[in-house]
Biopython code that builds the backbone (N, CA, C, O; Angstrom):
import numpy as np
from Bio.PDB.StructureBuilder import StructureBuilder

atoms = [
    (1, "MET", "N", (-9.278, 14.470, 5.527)),
    (1, "MET", "CA", (-8.727, 13.228, 5.003)),
    (1, "MET", "C", (-7.223, 13.207, 5.241)),
    (1, "MET", "O", (-6.546, 14.215, 5.042)),
    (2, "PRO", "N", (-6.702, 12.066, 5.665)),
    (2, "PRO", "CA", (-5.258, 11.972, 5.851)),
    (2, "PRO", "C", (-4.535, 11.943, 4.502)),
    (2, "PRO", "O", (-5.033, 11.381, 3.527)),
    (3, "GLU", "N", (-3.356, 12.558, 4.467)),
    (3, "GLU", "CA", (-2.540, 12.529, 3.258)),
    (3, "GLU", "C", (-1.547, 11.382, 3.364)),
    (3, "GLU", "O", (-0.834, 11.247, 4.358)),
    (4, "ILE", "N", (-1.513, 10.563, 2.324)),
    (4, "ILE", "CA", (-0.544, 9.473, 2.218)),
    (4, "ILE", "C", (0.335, 9.764, 1.021)),
    (4, "ILE", "O", (-0.158, 10.091, -0.058)),
    (5, "GLN", "N", (1.643, 9.645, 1.214)),
    (5, "GLN", "CA", (2.602, 9.875, 0.136)),
    (5, "GLN", "C", (3.020, 8.532, -0.453)),
    (5, "GLN", "O", (3.416, 7.620, 0.274)),
    (6, "PHE", "N", (2.927, 8.420, -1.767)),
    (6, "PHE", "CA", (3.358, 7.222, -2.481)),
    (6, "PHE", "C", (4.660, 7.555, -3.194)),
    (6, "PHE", "O", (4.689, 8.395, -4.093)),
    (7, "LEU", "N", (5.726, 6.897, -2.791)),
    (7, "LEU", "CA", (7.058, 7.149, -3.325)),
    (7, "LEU", "C", (7.367, 6.127, -4.411)),
    (7, "LEU", "O", (7.194, 4.924, -4.212)),
    (8, "GLN", "N", (7.828, 6.618, -5.567)),
    (8, "GLN", "CA", (8.175, 5.750, -6.691)),
    (8, "GLN", "C", (9.694, 5.608, -6.796)),
    (8, "GLN", "O", (10.435, 6.455, -6.296)),
    (9, "ALA", "N", (10.148, 4.554, -7.435)),
    (9, "ALA", "CA", (11.585, 4.300, -7.587)),
    (9, "ALA", "C", (12.290, 5.421, -8.348)),
    (9, "ALA", "O", (13.476, 5.665, -8.125)),
    (10, "ASP", "N", (11.577, 6.104, -9.239)),
    (10, "ASP", "CA", (12.189, 7.181, -10.029)),
    (10, "ASP", "C", (12.198, 8.520, -9.290)),
    (10, "ASP", "O", (12.603, 9.536, -9.855)),
    (11, "GLY", "N", (11.754, 8.526, -8.032)),
    (11, "GLY", "CA", (11.742, 9.747, -7.242)),
    (11, "GLY", "C", (10.415, 10.486, -7.233)),
    (11, "GLY", "O", (10.229, 11.420, -6.454)),
    (12, "ARG", "N", (9.501, 10.079, -8.085)),
    (12, "ARG", "CA", (8.176, 10.707, -8.119)),
    (12, "ARG", "C", (7.465, 10.483, -6.783)),
    (12, "ARG", "O", (7.573, 9.413, -6.183)),
    (13, "VAL", "N", (6.751, 11.486, -6.335)),
    (13, "VAL", "CA", (5.950, 11.378, -5.114)),
    (13, "VAL", "C", (4.519, 11.784, -5.442)),
    (13, "VAL", "O", (4.270, 12.900, -5.899)),
    (14, "ASP", "N", (3.590, 10.877, -5.209)),
    (14, "ASP", "CA", (2.166, 11.173, -5.376)),
    (14, "ASP", "C", (1.572, 11.370, -3.990)),
    (14, "ASP", "O", (1.618, 10.466, -3.157)),
    (15, "ARG", "N", (1.017, 12.543, -3.743)),
    (15, "ARG", "CA", (0.353, 12.834, -2.472)),
    (15, "ARG", "C", (-1.144, 12.645, -2.665)),
    (15, "ARG", "O", (-1.767, 13.290, -3.509)),
    (16, "VAL", "N", (-1.702, 11.751, -1.870)),
    (16, "VAL", "CA", (-3.107, 11.384, -2.028)),
    (16, "VAL", "C", (-3.865, 11.690, -0.742)),
    (16, "VAL", "O", (-3.467, 11.261, 0.341)),
    (17, "ASP", "N", (-4.957, 12.434, -0.873)),
    (17, "ASP", "CA", (-5.878, 12.612, 0.246)),
    (17, "ASP", "C", (-6.763, 11.372, 0.273)),
    (17, "ASP", "O", (-7.644, 11.201, -0.570)),
    (18, "ALA", "N", (-6.511, 10.513, 1.254)),
    (18, "ALA", "CA", (-7.163, 9.206, 1.309)),
    (18, "ALA", "C", (-8.386, 9.242, 2.219)),
    (18, "ALA", "O", (-8.279, 9.630, 3.382)),
    (19, "PRO", "N", (-9.536, 8.845, 1.705)),
    (19, "PRO", "CA", (-10.730, 8.813, 2.547)),
    (19, "PRO", "C", (-10.596, 7.781, 3.674)),
    (19, "PRO", "O", (-10.149, 6.657, 3.446)),
    (20, "VAL", "N", (-10.978, 8.167, 4.858)),
    (20, "VAL", "CA", (-10.979, 7.248, 5.993)),
    (20, "VAL", "C", (-11.964, 6.116, 5.709)),
    (20, "VAL", "O", (-13.076, 6.352, 5.236)),
    (21, "GLY", "N", (-11.541, 4.879, 6.005)),
    (21, "GLY", "CA", (-12.417, 3.730, 5.841)),
    (21, "GLY", "C", (-12.211, 2.938, 4.569)),
    (21, "GLY", "O", (-12.730, 1.828, 4.449)),
    (22, "VAL", "N", (-11.461, 3.480, 3.605)),
    (22, "VAL", "CA", (-11.141, 2.715, 2.391)),
    (22, "VAL", "C", (-9.736, 2.140, 2.547)),
    (22, "VAL", "O", (-8.975, 2.579, 3.410)),
    (23, "SER", "N", (-9.400, 1.180, 1.730)),
    (23, "SER", "CA", (-8.049, 0.620, 1.795)),
    (23, "SER", "C", (-7.051, 1.594, 1.167)),
    (23, "SER", "O", (-7.413, 2.441, 0.350)),
    (24, "ILE", "N", (-5.806, 1.454, 1.563)),
    (24, "ILE", "CA", (-4.744, 2.247, 0.936)),
    (24, "ILE", "C", (-4.741, 1.976, -0.562)),
    (24, "ILE", "O", (-4.515, 2.888, -1.357)),
    (25, "MET", "N", (-4.988, 0.732, -0.951)),
    (25, "MET", "CA", (-5.031, 0.366, -2.371)),
    (25, "MET", "C", (-6.116, 1.146, -3.110)),
    (25, "MET", "O", (-5.860, 1.691, -4.183)),
    (26, "LYS", "N", (-7.324, 1.206, -2.549)),
    (26, "LYS", "CA", (-8.416, 1.921, -3.226)),
    (26, "LYS", "C", (-8.110, 3.405, -3.343)),
    (26, "LYS", "O", (-8.419, 4.029, -4.359)),
    (27, "ALA", "N", (-7.507, 3.969, -2.313)),
    (27, "ALA", "CA", (-7.133, 5.385, -2.371)),
    (27, "ALA", "C", (-6.103, 5.611, -3.472)),
    (27, "ALA", "O", (-6.189, 6.597, -4.206)),
    (28, "ALA", "N", (-5.127, 4.706, -3.596)),
    (28, "ALA", "CA", (-4.079, 4.833, -4.612)),
    (28, "ALA", "C", (-4.644, 4.668, -6.018)),
    (28, "ALA", "O", (-4.344, 5.463, -6.908)),
    (29, "VAL", "N", (-5.452, 3.647, -6.216)),
    (29, "VAL", "CA", (-6.046, 3.401, -7.534)),
    (29, "VAL", "C", (-6.936, 4.574, -7.937)),
    (29, "VAL", "O", (-6.902, 5.012, -9.087)),
    (30, "GLY", "N", (-7.720, 5.077, -7.012)),
    (30, "GLY", "CA", (-8.595, 6.210, -7.291)),
    (30, "GLY", "C", (-7.844, 7.464, -7.689)),
    (30, "GLY", "O", (-8.364, 8.307, -8.419)),
    (31, "ALA", "N", (-6.608, 7.582, -7.200)),
    (31, "ALA", "CA", (-5.782, 8.749, -7.515)),
    (31, "ALA", "C", (-4.838, 8.493, -8.691)),
    (31, "ALA", "O", (-4.072, 9.379, -9.068)),
    (32, "GLY", "N", (-4.885, 7.292, -9.273)),
    (32, "GLY", "CA", (-4.037, 6.984, -10.423)),
    (32, "GLY", "C", (-2.574, 6.770, -10.091)),
    (32, "GLY", "O", (-1.708, 7.039, -10.925)),
    (33, "VAL", "N", (-2.279, 6.293, -8.890)),
    (33, "VAL", "CA", (-0.888, 6.046, -8.501)),
    (33, "VAL", "C", (-0.348, 4.857, -9.301)),
    (33, "VAL", "O", (-0.944, 3.780, -9.271)),
    (34, "PRO", "N", (0.780, 5.033, -10.020)),
    (34, "PRO", "CA", (1.355, 3.926, -10.788)),
    (34, "PRO", "C", (1.863, 2.809, -9.873)),
    (34, "PRO", "O", (2.321, 3.058, -8.758)),
    (35, "GLY", "N", (1.773, 1.579, -10.370)),
    (35, "GLY", "CA", (2.349, 0.446, -9.666)),
    (35, "GLY", "C", (1.409, -0.264, -8.720)),
    (35, "GLY", "O", (1.755, -1.318, -8.187)),
    (36, "ILE", "N", (0.235, 0.283, -8.498)),
    (36, "ILE", "CA", (-0.772, -0.375, -7.659)),
    (36, "ILE", "C", (-1.805, -0.956, -8.619)),
    (36, "ILE", "O", (-2.795, -0.305, -8.952)),
    (37, "LEU", "N", (-1.562, -2.189, -9.060)),
    (37, "LEU", "CA", (-2.402, -2.792, -10.095)),
    (37, "LEU", "C", (-3.720, -3.321, -9.547)),
    (37, "LEU", "O", (-4.764, -3.164, -10.180)),
    (38, "ALA", "N", (-3.680, -3.941, -8.381)),
    (38, "ALA", "CA", (-4.892, -4.425, -7.713)),
    (38, "ALA", "C", (-5.726, -5.329, -8.614)),
    (38, "ALA", "O", (-6.931, -5.124, -8.761)),
    (39, "GLU", "N", (-5.098, -6.310, -9.204)),
    (39, "GLU", "CA", (-5.781, -7.177, -10.162)),
    (39, "GLU", "C", (-6.938, -7.968, -9.558)),
    (39, "GLU", "O", (-7.894, -8.293, -10.262)),
    (40, "CYS", "N", (-6.865, -8.282, -8.260)),
    (40, "CYS", "CA", (-7.943, -9.065, -7.638)),
    (40, "CYS", "C", (-9.009, -8.177, -7.012)),
    (40, "CYS", "O", (-9.977, -8.684, -6.445)),
    (41, "GLY", "N", (-8.849, -6.874, -7.105)),
    (41, "GLY", "CA", (-9.845, -5.954, -6.574)),
    (41, "GLY", "C", (-9.849, -5.814, -5.063)),
    (41, "GLY", "O", (-10.832, -5.353, -4.484)),
    (42, "GLY", "N", (-8.769, -6.205, -4.426)),
    (42, "GLY", "CA", (-8.670, -6.021, -2.980)),
    (42, "GLY", "C", (-9.012, -7.239, -2.151)),
    (42, "GLY", "O", (-9.365, -7.113, -0.979)),
    (43, "GLN", "N", (-8.914, -8.415, -2.745)),
    (43, "GLN", "CA", (-9.271, -9.650, -2.044)),
    (43, "GLN", "C", (-8.069, -10.394, -1.448)),
    (43, "GLN", "O", (-8.218, -11.515, -0.960)),
    (44, "ALA", "N", (-6.890, -9.784, -1.484)),
    (44, "ALA", "CA", (-5.655, -10.414, -0.978)),
    (44, "ALA", "C", (-5.361, -11.729, -1.691)),
    (44, "ALA", "O", (-4.977, -12.718, -1.066)),
    (45, "MET", "N", (-5.551, -11.723, -3.024)),
    (45, "MET", "CA", (-5.356, -12.940, -3.799)),
    (45, "MET", "C", (-4.324, -12.802, -4.912)),
    (45, "MET", "O", (-4.127, -13.744, -5.679)),
    (46, "CYS", "N", (-3.649, -11.631, -5.022)),
    (46, "CYS", "CA", (-2.742, -11.483, -6.163)),
    (46, "CYS", "C", (-1.413, -10.807, -5.836)),
    (46, "CYS", "O", (-0.450, -10.990, -6.580)),
    (47, "ALA", "N", (-1.324, -10.057, -4.785)),
    (47, "ALA", "CA", (-0.103, -9.336, -4.371)),
    (47, "ALA", "C", (0.318, -8.243, -5.352)),
    (47, "ALA", "O", (1.467, -7.804, -5.319)),
    (48, "THR", "N", (-0.588, -7.795, -6.224)),
    (48, "THR", "CA", (-0.234, -6.720, -7.162)),
    (48, "THR", "C", (-0.452, -5.333, -6.560)),
    (48, "THR", "O", (-0.384, -4.326, -7.264)),
    (49, "CYS", "N", (-0.710, -5.289, -5.273)),
    (49, "CYS", "CA", (-0.807, -4.008, -4.564)),
    (49, "CYS", "C", (0.250, -3.934, -3.463)),
    (49, "CYS", "O", (0.127, -3.157, -2.516)),
    (50, "HIS", "N", (1.284, -4.753, -3.603)),
    (50, "HIS", "CA", (2.367, -4.811, -2.610)),
    (50, "HIS", "C", (3.077, -3.467, -2.505)),
    (50, "HIS", "O", (3.436, -2.860, -3.514)),
    (51, "VAL", "N", (3.274, -3.015, -1.277)),
    (51, "VAL", "CA", (4.003, -1.775, -1.005)),
    (51, "VAL", "C", (4.899, -1.994, 0.213)),
    (51, "VAL", "O", (4.779, -2.988, 0.930)),
    (52, "HIS", "N", (5.796, -1.041, 0.421)),
    (52, "HIS", "CA", (6.613, -1.010, 1.637)),
    (52, "HIS", "C", (6.205, 0.232, 2.416)),
    (52, "HIS", "O", (6.219, 1.339, 1.878)),
    (53, "ILE", "N", (5.846, 0.052, 3.666)),
    (53, "ILE", "CA", (5.491, 1.180, 4.521)),
    (53, "ILE", "C", (6.794, 1.806, 5.003)),
    (53, "ILE", "O", (7.505, 1.220, 5.820)),
    (54, "ARG", "N", (7.104, 2.988, 4.501)),
    (54, "ARG", "CA", (8.346, 3.677, 4.870)),
    (54, "ARG", "C", (8.199, 4.439, 6.178)),
    (54, "ARG", "O", (9.116, 4.468, 6.998)),
    (55, "TYR", "N", (7.039, 5.054, 6.363)),
    (55, "TYR", "CA", (6.785, 5.793, 7.601)),
    (55, "TYR", "C", (5.301, 5.732, 7.907)),
    (55, "TYR", "O", (4.461, 5.915, 7.027)),
    (56, "THR", "N", (4.998, 5.476, 9.152)),
    (56, "THR", "CA", (3.618, 5.561, 9.614)),
    (56, "THR", "C", (3.619, 6.204, 10.992)),
    (56, "THR", "O", (4.416, 5.829, 11.853)),
    (57, "PRO", "N", (2.732, 7.170, 11.206)),
    (57, "PRO", "CA", (2.707, 7.861, 12.491)),
    (57, "PRO", "C", (2.167, 7.001, 13.637)),
    (57, "PRO", "O", (2.316, 7.362, 14.804)),
    (58, "VAL", "N", (1.547, 5.881, 13.313)),
    (58, "VAL", "CA", (0.998, 4.974, 14.328)),
    (58, "VAL", "C", (1.337, 3.537, 13.940)),
    (58, "VAL", "O", (1.708, 3.263, 12.799)),
    (59, "VAL", "N", (1.208, 2.637, 14.892)),
    (59, "VAL", "CA", (1.439, 1.219, 14.617)),
    (59, "VAL", "C", (0.260, 0.679, 13.807)),
    (59, "VAL", "O", (-0.900, 0.890, 14.160)),
    (60, "LEU", "N", (0.575, -0.017, 12.718)),
    (60, "LEU", "CA", (-0.468, -0.600, 11.870)),
    (60, "LEU", "C", (-0.953, -1.921, 12.454)),
    (60, "LEU", "O", (-0.237, -2.555, 13.229)),
    (61, "PRO", "N", (-2.155, -2.340, 12.090)),
    (61, "PRO", "CA", (-2.626, -3.666, 12.506)),
    (61, "PRO", "C", (-1.674, -4.748, 11.993)),
    (61, "PRO", "O", (-0.996, -4.564, 10.983)),
    (62, "GLU", "N", (-1.635, -5.858, 12.692)),
    (62, "GLU", "CA", (-0.781, -6.981, 12.308)),
    (62, "GLU", "C", (-1.161, -7.517, 10.922)),
    (62, "GLU", "O", (-2.304, -7.388, 10.482)),
    (63, "VAL", "N", (-0.192, -8.111, 10.257)),
    (63, "VAL", "CA", (-0.423, -8.787, 8.980)),
    (63, "VAL", "C", (-1.259, -10.031, 9.255)),
    (63, "VAL", "O", (-0.924, -10.834, 10.126)),
    (64, "GLY", "N", (-2.345, -10.184, 8.508)),
    (64, "GLY", "CA", (-3.199, -11.362, 8.662)),
    (64, "GLY", "C", (-2.615, -12.569, 7.937)),
    (64, "GLY", "O", (-1.663, -12.439, 7.167)),
    (65, "GLU", "N", (-3.186, -13.732, 8.185)),
    (65, "GLU", "CA", (-2.683, -14.982, 7.614)),
    (65, "GLU", "C", (-2.711, -14.975, 6.082)),
    (65, "GLU", "O", (-1.726, -15.347, 5.445)),
    (66, "ASP", "N", (-3.833, -14.554, 5.491)),
    (66, "ASP", "CA", (-3.934, -14.521, 4.025)),
    (66, "ASP", "C", (-2.935, -13.534, 3.434)),
    (66, "ASP", "O", (-2.272, -13.829, 2.439)),
    (67, "GLU", "N", (-2.832, -12.369, 4.049)),
    (67, "GLU", "CA", (-1.873, -11.366, 3.577)),
    (67, "GLU", "C", (-0.451, -11.900, 3.677)),
    (67, "GLU", "O", (0.354, -11.713, 2.765)),
    (68, "ASP", "N", (-0.146, -12.558, 4.779)),
    (68, "ASP", "CA", (1.189, -13.115, 4.994)),
    (68, "ASP", "C", (1.563, -14.093, 3.878)),
    (68, "ASP", "O", (2.679, -14.054, 3.360)),
    (69, "GLU", "N", (0.638, -14.955, 3.519)),
    (69, "GLU", "CA", (0.883, -15.926, 2.444)),
    (69, "GLU", "C", (1.094, -15.231, 1.103)),
    (69, "GLU", "O", (1.998, -15.597, 0.352)),
    (70, "MET", "N", (0.273, -14.238, 0.797)),
    (70, "MET", "CA", (0.372, -13.561, -0.497)),
    (70, "MET", "C", (1.624, -12.700, -0.609)),
    (70, "MET", "O", (2.146, -12.523, -1.710)),
    (71, "LEU", "N", (2.114, -12.167, 0.490)),
    (71, "LEU", "CA", (3.330, -11.349, 0.421)),
    (71, "LEU", "C", (4.513, -12.157, -0.104)),
    (71, "LEU", "O", (5.432, -11.597, -0.702)),
    (72, "ASP", "N", (4.492, -13.466, 0.117)),
    (72, "ASP", "CA", (5.559, -14.318, -0.418)),
    (72, "ASP", "C", (5.473, -14.457, -1.934)),
    (72, "ASP", "O", (6.426, -14.916, -2.563)),
    (73, "CYS", "N", (4.348, -14.070, -2.529)),
    (73, "CYS", "CA", (4.141, -14.178, -3.980)),
    (73, "CYS", "C", (4.360, -12.855, -4.713)),
    (73, "CYS", "O", (4.232, -12.801, -5.936)),
    (74, "ALA", "N", (4.682, -11.806, -3.993)),
    (74, "ALA", "CA", (4.870, -10.491, -4.624)),
    (74, "ALA", "C", (6.055, -10.525, -5.584)),
    (74, "ALA", "O", (7.007, -11.278, -5.376)),
    (75, "LEU", "N", (5.996, -9.709, -6.635)),
    (75, "LEU", "CA", (7.080, -9.652, -7.616)),
    (75, "LEU", "C", (8.374, -9.133, -7.010)),
    (75, "LEU", "O", (9.452, -9.635, -7.326)),
    (76, "SER", "N", (8.279, -8.147, -6.154)),
    (76, "SER", "CA", (9.475, -7.600, -5.508)),
    (76, "SER", "C", (9.708, -8.342, -4.195)),
    (76, "SER", "O", (8.769, -8.885, -3.612)),
    (77, "PRO", "N", (10.949, -8.367, -3.733)),
    (77, "PRO", "CA", (11.264, -9.106, -2.508)),
    (77, "PRO", "C", (10.482, -8.585, -1.301)),
    (77, "PRO", "O", (10.271, -7.383, -1.139)),
    (78, "ARG", "N", (10.072, -9.510, -0.483)),
    (78, "ARG", "CA", (9.364, -9.178, 0.752)),
    (78, "ARG", "C", (10.352, -8.618, 1.777)),
    (78, "ARG", "O", (11.504, -9.046, 1.849)),
    (79, "ALA", "N", (9.879, -7.662, 2.558)),
    (79, "ALA", "CA", (10.694, -7.062, 3.616)),
    (79, "ALA", "C", (9.822, -6.893, 4.858)),
    (79, "ALA", "O", (8.613, -7.115, 4.814)),
    (80, "GLU", "N", (10.444, -6.502, 5.954)),
    (80, "GLU", "CA", (9.686, -6.244, 7.188)),
    (80, "GLU", "C", (8.603, -5.194, 6.965)),
    (80, "GLU", "O", (7.550, -5.228, 7.602)),
    (81, "SER", "N", (8.871, -4.266, 6.056)),
    (81, "SER", "CA", (7.941, -3.166, 5.794)),
    (81, "SER", "C", (6.857, -3.515, 4.775)),
    (81, "SER", "O", (6.007, -2.677, 4.474)),
    (82, "SER", "N", (6.874, -4.730, 4.244)),
    (82, "SER", "CA", (5.931, -5.131, 3.194)),
    (82, "SER", "C", (4.507, -5.265, 3.713)),
    (82, "SER", "O", (4.262, -5.811, 4.789)),
    (83, "ARG", "N", (3.578, -4.750, 2.916)),
    (83, "ARG", "CA", (2.149, -4.925, 3.179)),
    (83, "ARG", "C", (1.431, -5.001, 1.837)),
    (83, "ARG", "O", (1.908, -4.478, 0.829)),
    (84, "LEU", "N", (0.285, -5.656, 1.844)),
    (84, "LEU", "CA", (-0.632, -5.556, 0.713)),
    (84, "LEU", "C", (-1.491, -4.343, 1.008)),
    (84, "LEU", "O", (-2.178, -4.296, 2.028)),
    (85, "SER", "N", (-1.455, -3.368, 0.126)),
    (85, "SER", "CA", (-2.170, -2.120, 0.410)),
    (85, "SER", "C", (-3.685, -2.318, 0.470)),
    (85, "SER", "O", (-4.398, -1.470, 1.008)),
    (86, "CYS", "N", (-4.177, -3.418, -0.073)),
    (86, "CYS", "CA", (-5.614, -3.699, 0.005)),
    (86, "CYS", "C", (-6.037, -4.152, 1.394)),
    (86, "CYS", "O", (-7.228, -4.165, 1.705)),
    (87, "GLN", "N", (-5.084, -4.519, 2.224)),
    (87, "GLN", "CA", (-5.399, -5.055, 3.543)),
    (87, "GLN", "C", (-5.202, -4.051, 4.672)),
    (87, "GLN", "O", (-5.342, -4.400, 5.844)),
    (88, "VAL", "N", (-4.881, -2.816, 4.329)),
    (88, "VAL", "CA", (-4.702, -1.772, 5.336)),
    (88, "VAL", "C", (-5.765, -0.701, 5.095)),
    (88, "VAL", "O", (-5.765, -0.032, 4.061)),
    (89, "THR", "N", (-6.661, -0.551, 6.052)),
    (89, "THR", "CA", (-7.747, 0.423, 5.952)),
    (89, "THR", "C", (-7.287, 1.766, 6.501)),
    (89, "THR", "O", (-6.741, 1.849, 7.601)),
    (90, "VAL", "N", (-7.514, 2.808, 5.723)),
    (90, "VAL", "CA", (-7.076, 4.157, 6.095)),
    (90, "VAL", "C", (-7.801, 4.623, 7.356)),
    (90, "VAL", "O", (-9.017, 4.486, 7.484)),
    (91, "GLU", "N", (-7.024, 5.174, 8.275)),
    (91, "GLU", "CA", (-7.548, 5.805, 9.487)),
    (91, "GLU", "C", (-7.053, 7.248, 9.511)),
    (91, "GLU", "O", (-6.033, 7.566, 8.900)),
    (92, "ALA", "N", (-7.761, 8.109, 10.206)),
    (92, "ALA", "CA", (-7.375, 9.521, 10.290)),
    (92, "ALA", "C", (-5.959, 9.679, 10.832)),
    (92, "ALA", "O", (-5.256, 10.621, 10.467)),
    (93, "SER", "N", (-5.542, 8.771, 11.695)),
    (93, "SER", "CA", (-4.211, 8.847, 12.310)),
    (93, "SER", "C", (-3.082, 8.516, 11.340)),
    (93, "SER", "O", (-1.912, 8.637, 11.703)),
    (94, "TYR", "N", (-3.404, 8.099, 10.109)),
    (94, "TYR", "CA", (-2.376, 7.769, 9.116)),
    (94, "TYR", "C", (-1.862, 8.995, 8.372)),
    (94, "TYR", "O", (-1.030, 8.857, 7.476)),
    (95, "ASP", "N", (-2.329, 10.176, 8.714)),
    (95, "ASP", "CA", (-1.884, 11.395, 8.037)),
    (95, "ASP", "C", (-0.366, 11.505, 8.095)),
    (95, "ASP", "O", (0.229, 11.450, 9.172)),
    (96, "GLY", "N", (0.255, 11.663, 6.930)),
    (96, "GLY", "CA", (1.708, 11.760, 6.844)),
    (96, "GLY", "C", (2.399, 10.446, 6.521)),
    (96, "GLY", "O", (3.625, 10.409, 6.413)),
    (97, "MET", "N", (1.643, 9.374, 6.365)),
    (97, "MET", "CA", (2.228, 8.072, 6.040)),
    (97, "MET", "C", (2.961, 8.141, 4.702)),
    (97, "MET", "O", (2.518, 8.815, 3.773)),
    (98, "SER", "N", (4.088, 7.434, 4.619)),
    (98, "SER", "CA", (4.842, 7.313, 3.366)),
    (98, "SER", "C", (4.884, 5.846, 2.962)),
    (98, "SER", "O", (5.223, 4.972, 3.761)),
    (99, "VAL", "N", (4.536, 5.600, 1.720)),
    (99, "VAL", "CA", (4.455, 4.250, 1.181)),
    (99, "VAL", "C", (5.322, 4.184, -0.069)),
    (99, "VAL", "O", (5.183, 5.019, -0.963)),
    (100, "TYR", "N", (6.215, 3.199, -0.140)),
    (100, "TYR", "CA", (7.076, 3.014, -1.312)),
    (100, "TYR", "C", (6.465, 1.953, -2.220)),
    (100, "TYR", "O", (6.101, 0.869, -1.763)),
    (101, "VAL", "N", (6.354, 2.271, -3.502)),
    (101, "VAL", "CA", (5.853, 1.330, -4.499)),
    (101, "VAL", "C", (7.065, 0.716, -5.194)),
    (101, "VAL", "O", (7.768, 1.418, -5.922)),
    (102, "PRO", "N", (7.330, -0.582, -4.988)),
    (102, "PRO", "CA", (8.525, -1.201, -5.564)),
    (102, "PRO", "C", (8.546, -1.127, -7.091)),
    (102, "PRO", "O", (7.521, -1.317, -7.746)),
    (103, "ALA", "N", (9.720, -0.851, -7.643)),
    (103, "ALA", "CA", (9.875, -0.739, -9.098)),
    (103, "ALA", "C", (9.512, -2.042, -9.799)),
    (103, "ALA", "O", (9.002, -2.018, -10.918)),
    (104, "GLU", "N", (9.767, -3.171, -9.159)),
    (104, "GLU", "CA", (9.467, -4.467, -9.769)),
    (104, "GLU", "C", (7.978, -4.655, -9.991)),
    (104, "GLU", "O", (7.565, -5.455, -10.831)),
    (105, "ASP", "N", (7.175, -3.922, -9.242)),
    (105, "ASP", "CA", (5.729, -4.068, -9.344)),
    (105, "ASP", "C", (5.105, -3.150, -10.389)),
    (105, "ASP", "O", (3.896, -3.209, -10.613)),
    (106, "LEU", "N", (5.907, -2.302, -11.033)),
    (106, "LEU", "CA", (5.371, -1.376, -12.035)),
    (106, "LEU", "C", (5.090, -2.085, -13.336)),
    (106, "LEU", "O", (4.634, -1.461, -14.294)),
]
sb = StructureBuilder()
sb.init_structure("model")
sb.init_model(0)
sb.init_chain("A")
sb.init_seg("    ")
for serial, (resi, resn, name, xyz) in enumerate(atoms, 1):
    if name == "N":
        sb.init_residue(resn, " ", resi, " ")
    sb.init_atom(name, np.array(xyz, "f"), 0.0, 1.0, " ", f" {name:<3s}", serial, name[0])
structure = sb.get_structure()
């Protein structure tokens, strides 16, 4: 399983062994990572799983139309690195990825 690091504003780092084929959001929620609320259950309808991709060893799939619209509704400001973690499916090549959980989303 690839390891994904979730970085918190207070400096905490949660290292999660994420199963291939699940969303980054599901891996985070399953591991109890703070700040990933996922109120809509991964349907790209709430933006409560908004994260910033700090490092990825490979290029991620493009942001889809629904995700793009919801990123504008996130509590923390949108950036180039913004993604809804429910819309990114874990692949083996994501080992070493670093994801920042915005403090505004806690």
